[in-house]
N, C-alpha and C positions, 0 to 999 in steps of 0.2 A: 761499505756505509759505515763510518765509524760512530762508535757508540759512546756516549757520555759515561763514563764510570765516577760515582759519586759516594759510594760507599763500600766498604770490605765487612764481611762475614765475621763476628766476633769469633776466636775457638776458646774453648773452655774444656780444663781435666773434668769429664763428670763424676767422678771419683769424688770431686771437693763440692758438688752441688748435692744439696736435699731437695726432697719433692717439691717442698713448697717453694723454696727458693726457685725452683726450676719453673712451677708455676708463674710465680709472681712475675718474675723477669723477660718470661718467653712467650708463656701460654696467653698468660693474661693479656700482654703487650701486644701478641701477636707478632712477633720479630724474629727473625731465622736467626740460629746459630749450628755452630762445629761442636760436637762432643769428642773428647779423647778418652782413651783408658779403658773403655767400656766393652772390649771384644777378644779379649786375651783367652777366654776360654771356650771361644765358640768352637764348636765341633767342626763348623763349616770352614773356616780359618785355617785348619789343619788339614782336612780331607780337602779340600776342594782347591787347594794352591800346589804347585809343584815348588820342590827345591829351589829353582831359577826365581819363584816369585810371581809366575804365569800360573792364568787356570790351569789345573789338571784336569786337562780334558779327557784323557784316558778314565780316569776316575770316575768322570760325572756321565760319560757314553757307557761306561761299563755297569754302574749302580744304578743309574737312571735313565738310561738310553733308549727305553719303550715306553718312556711315557709321550702323550702325543698331545702336544700342545695346540691348542683350538684356535686357530686364527689368533695366535699371540706372538708371531714371528713376523717381523715389521724389515722390510726392506727399504733401506735408507735414503736408496737412490730415487725412489719411486714415491711421488705423492700421490694421494688418491685423497679428495674432498680437502677437508681440514687436517689430516693425519697422513700415514706414510702407508703405503699397501701391506694388508697383512695375510701371510700365509699361514696353513697349517703342514705341520711335519712333525716327526718324532725328536726327541731330543738328540739320539744317535745320527740322525741325518742332518740335523741343525750343525750339531758337531763337524761334521764329514765337511760343510761348507764354509766353516769359521775362517775367516781373514780373509776368503778368495777377494783380491783386490785386483781383479783384472777389468780394463776398462768394458765397461756396459754390462757387466756380470751385478747381479743383486749382492748388495752388502747386506748383512742380515744380521738383526740386533734381535735376541729373545727378551720379549716383554711379560710380564703379566703372568708369571709360570705361577699357578696356585701350588707351589711345592708342599706347603704345611697342609693343605688338605690332600695331598697324594700320598703322602710319605710322613702319615701321625707319629710314628714310633722312631722315626730319625733322629730326633732334636739335635737340629742344624745349629741352631743358636736358643739364645733367651732374651726376650725382650729387655730393654732395658726398664728400669723401676719407671722414668719419666714418661714413658709411652705406653706403660699396662692398664690405666683408666680408659679403656678402648671400647665405648658403649659399641661401636660398632661391629665388630667383631665376637664381642660377647655374646651380642644379638645373632650376628648369622652362624655363628656356632649353633643354635637352638633351632631357630625360624628361617623361614625364607621371606625375604625382603617382601615378594611380591605376595599379595592376596591368593591370588589365581597365576602361579608363577609358569612362564613360558618354558620349557626344557632347556632350548638353545640358548636366550639370554640368561636364564640362572644359573649356566656354567661360569661365565664371565663375571657375576655378583655372586658367587659361593661364599666368597670372603675377598679380602681385600690385605691378603700377606703375600708377597709375590718373591720371585728370584728374578732378577736380570742377568744377562749375559750378553757380552759385545766384544766385537774385536775392537783395535784402537780405530779410531775415525767415527764409530757409530755414533749416533745421535738422537736425542728427541726433541719435534719442534715445541716451538713457543707455546704454552699450554698454564691452566689452571688446574688445581688437580680436582678429580670427580666429589660431587658434592660441596666442593668448597670446603673439604676436608682438609685435616691436617696432613701431613704424611712425614717419615721419616726414611733415609735412604741410609745404609752401611755398607762401606766398600769392603767387601772381603778380600779382595785384590783390585791392583789397579789405580788409576786417579782419573778424577771426572772434574770436568771445567763447568761452572755455574755461573747464569746469569739470572738474576733478579729483578722483579720490577714491582714497587710496592703496589697496595691496593691503591692507593690514593692516586697512582698515576695510570692506572690499567686505560684509562678512557684514551690515553696517546697511542696503544698500538690497535684499535679499532676503527673501523671505517666512520665515515658522517655519521653512519644511521645504526651505530652499535650493535652490527649483525655478525662481522666478519672481524677477525683479528690478525695479525702478522703471522705467518707460518714459519718464517726463518729471519731472524735480527740479521743474519749476516748475507742474505743475499740482497741486489738491488730491490729497497722498497718502494714502490710508486707511491709519490707523495699525492697525486693526485686523488688516489681511494684513502691513503693513511697521511693527513696530512697536518698530525702533530706529531708523527713518530721522531722526528728530530727532537723533541723536548724533551723524551722519555728520559730521567737519570736512572743508572743500572748500578745495581751491587754485584759484586762478582765475586769467586771465591775458587780455589783450587782445593777440594776435596782429596786428601791422601787416604792412602791403605789405611783400613782400622782406622778411621773417623767416621764420624754419624753425624748427618747434616738433618739438621730440623727445618720443615719447610711449613711454615704458617699458612693459617688458611687466606685465600684470595690473591697471594702470591704467583703471579706470572712468572714461569720459569722456563730457561733452555737449557739442554745439558749435553755435553761433549765428553766422550770417552778419549783420555788422551792417551790411556794404554789399553790393554786387552784387559776386559773389565769383568767382574761378578760383583752382584751389590743385592743386599736384602732390602727389601722396600714394604712399608705399611701405610695404610690410607686410615685413618681412624678420626672419630670425634666426639666429643664428650661434653659436659654443663659447660666448658669455656667456650666452645666454640659452637654450639649448638642454633643460636640464632642466624650464623652465617647459611647453615643447609638449609632453614625455612626460606630467608630471603633469596638464596636462589631457585628453591622450588619455586617461588611465588614469580619469581622473574621468568622461569622458563615456562611455567604454567599460563602465562599472559601472552609469551610468544606465541605457545602452541595455541591458544584460543585465537589469537588473531590470524593465525595461519589459515583457520579452516572458518574462518567469521562468516563466508558468504556462502555456506551449506547450513547454516544456524537454521533456518526456518522449514527445513525440508529435513531436516535432523531427529528421530526420534528420542534419541537421547544424546543430547549435544555433550554434556556436560560430562557422562561417561566417557565418550569419545576424546574430550581433552583430556582425560585421567589417564586413559589408555596411550595416548600418544607421548603424555607426559612421562609416563612409567617407563616407555620406549626410549624415549630422547634422554631422560634425565637420569634413571635406573631405579626411581622409585617416585610415587605419585601422591596427593594428599591425603587418601586412605592408606597407604602403607605408612606412610611418616607418622600419622595420628595414631595408628596399630600401635608402632615401634615406641612412641612416645609415651602410650599409656601401661605398655607392659613395663617398660623403665620404671616409669614414676611408681609404679605397685611395689619393682623390684625394689625399688630407694626404700617405700614406704615399708615393708618387710625388715628392712635393715632397723629400721626407728623401730619396730613393735620388739625385736631384742635387745635394742639398747635400752628400750623402757621397761623391760624385765630386769635389768640388770642396774649397777650403780650408774646412769648416764651422764655424770657429769666426770667420771671416771676417766671418758673417752672424747675429750673435748675437739683433738683433731678429727675423728671420724665424724662427730656431730658436725661440727664447721663445715665438715665436706658434704654432709648431706642436705645442711642448710643452701650451698651454693648451689648442689643439684637440683634441689626442689626450687629455689629463686628463678636457675636457667628456665626449665622446664615451664615454669609460670609465666616467664616472659614471654617465651614460642607460644605457647596457648592463646595470652594476650593477643599474637599478631594474627595468630591463626582464625581466632573467633570475628575479629573487624575483617579480614580478607574471606571469611566465608559464606558471605549472602547469597551464595547461588548454589551451593553445596547441600543437597535432599537431608544426607543423615548421613553419620559416619557408623561405620560399624561397631556395634556395643562390645565391648570388653567387660565380661561378668567376673569379679574376683573371685567368685564361690566355683566356675569353672576353672578359671585359670590357674590357681592354686592347685587343683589337682593332675594339670600335666607335668610330666616328666619335664618337659623343655624348657617349663617355667624356672621350676627344682633347680636344674641345673644351671640357669642363666643366675638364678639367687646367689646359688653356689659359688658361681666365679668370680661376681661380686664381691661377695662377703671374706673370699680368701684375699681376692687382689687388695682390698682397702686393707686387710689385715698387713700386708706387707709393706703398703704404703707408710701403714701409721706404728708399723712395730708391734701389734697387737696377736695376741693369741686366738685362735677359733673354736679350742676345745670343747665351748660349750655348745657350738652352732650344729643343730641337728635340724635338717632342714625340713624333713617332715612332720615332725613335733613342732616347728617354728609354725608352720604355715596351718596345719590344724587348729593351733591355738587363737589364732586370729579370729574374733568373734566380735557379737555388736557391742558389747563391752568397751572395745577397742575402737573399731571402726563401725559407726551407724552402717546400717544397712544399705540406706538412701545413698550411699558413696559406693556400693559395691560394682554398680554398673555404670560405667561411663562410655557415651554414646556420643559426647559434643565436647568443643573445646572450654563449654562453660562447667559442664561437670568436671571437667580436669581442673579446672581453675580451682573449683571448689574441693575436690581432694588433695590438691599441693595445699590451700590456705589451712586445712586442717593438721596437713603433717607438720606445716611451719608453727602452727601455733603449739602443738606437741611438742616440739624442739625449742620454741621459745619458753616452754616451762623449766629449761634446765639456765643456769649462771652462764654467761659469756655464749651464748649461742646465736645473738642477733647480729 
């Protein structure tokens, strides 16, 4: 079935873009772009690529062959429900079967390999500036996403920094990214062909009940099941070696490896796309609730069951997201406290950044307030306890250092222990120290915005 191609992805020299330009043109507008000129100094581009330009499989097998990628190797020839069948094997075994294209054999594609978590000291690459305000991975570097983590599922969501490796012809079915996050994908070697569908057209790839989406846009699509598929207008792009593609929130995409390829991929979200995350959670919650509605009257904790199912299916639930949101709000408040001790007007870009962060958190908290009528109570986050946690200290430090880099400022005066102990009732009313509802969170954010509004040019 032929596709209607109506758009091409813009290619831009990343060295000629500022962070604010990228935010305005692509993050805020939620539009894809390909960035060039940002990968020359990556270790992976040297170690992982042979002189012929192919993946250096010997190097990968020798140095990382013992890594066991749990159910992250996909068989591109075998469908399982809405994805490809996954198998577990070591990297060396995967390399040993690389490119086995004998008819009837599996065509294997290593996906979602948590390389950074496994090899912390290797320093394969440096995330480009545009993608460093990464709330998701800031958080997961220090906390579990789930209040009561499942040891099996926790492996797959310990972070969202991945390596993908596959021979020519391996591919990824049509999908939109986890949490409706942003993602970026950097080609270390090889080329990829991308097909994108904008969020405004996503209904065209779903059935009439909006339950199931098309699996492969190049197989014969059943018009009775997907009656509007032919209406879809696609954007296409060939991503070359050493190019990075930015995938915005909610854009469905299907990807084909045109050559033997290795890529580095991150999923992430921040203040720009935080509302997308909540909207997906709410939609998936409603589906989870509807699916088991018939047992509501005989279930002792129906809401708890809905939330457990939501966490299993989506990767987090309302409780997880609320705790994440509160911790991030307090981490931003810590930055505000540091600025209030200094000359706040001398750091206008950081101030504007914080204003934007708090406004986004407030928008989502308002949505949560209107949708949480059936929730009994969220877990209380107590700042007096939070500020003593080593994990929170590390979270605050990561954010502070990252914003220093984004806004070309130094952090020599930042001592996280001193800062956290310095916050008292003279800065923040003790009534705002314990947050256990969206209403409390809104009040905390309003306090922060009032503080930020005291400086010139912050509104």
